[in-house]
N, C-alpha and C positions, 0 to 999 in steps of 0.2 A: 377196837370196836366200842361204840358207846350205845347203851340201851337206855331208853327213856320210858318212864311209867306214867300212865294216866289212870284215873279212877272214874268209872262209869257205873250207871245203874241200868241194867237191861230189864225189859218188861215183856211179858207174854201172857196170853189168856190160856195157854196150853199146859206149860210145865216150867219148872226151874231150869231144866236143861235147855229148853227153847229160849228162855230169857237170857241165858249166857250166850247162846248162838246169836241172838238179836243184838247184843252189845258188841260182839266181835264183828258181825256183819256191818253194822252201822259205822264202827270205827274204821273198818277196811275201806269205806268209801272215801276217806280222806287221808288215811295213814298207809304207808308202805312198810313192808318187812315186819309184820306182826310176828312176834317170836313166841310169846307165851301169854297165858291168862291165869290169874290167881283169883279164885273165888273167895271173897271175904265174908259174905253173909247172905242168908236167904231170908226174905220177908214175903208176906202175902197180904193182899187186900181181901177182906171178907165181906160179902153181902148176902143177906138172907141165910146165914149159916153155912155158906159155901165159898170156896176160894174163887174170886172173880179175876184176880190178876196176880201173877207170880212176879216177884222182884228179886233180882240178884245184884249185889254190889260186887264189882270185879275190878281188879287192876290188870291193865293190858300193857304188856311190854313190847316195844318195837325198837328195831335197830336203826340208829341214825347213821346215814352214810357220809 
C-alpha cells in the first residue's frame, strides 16, 4: 500500500470544524480512498472585530491503488 499526502487550506464562515470538512469534501471530488486528515494549523480572517472566515491548514492522506 502507498499513501500520498497533499496539503490544503479549507475555509468556512461557520467554524474551524466546518473548514476541515470543506477541505475533505473538496478533495473527495477528485481523490479516491481518503484515509486520514492531519490538522496543521488554525487561522481566521477578522473584520469589524469579529471572525468572518475560519481557515484550517490540513494534510490529507489517501491510498494509491
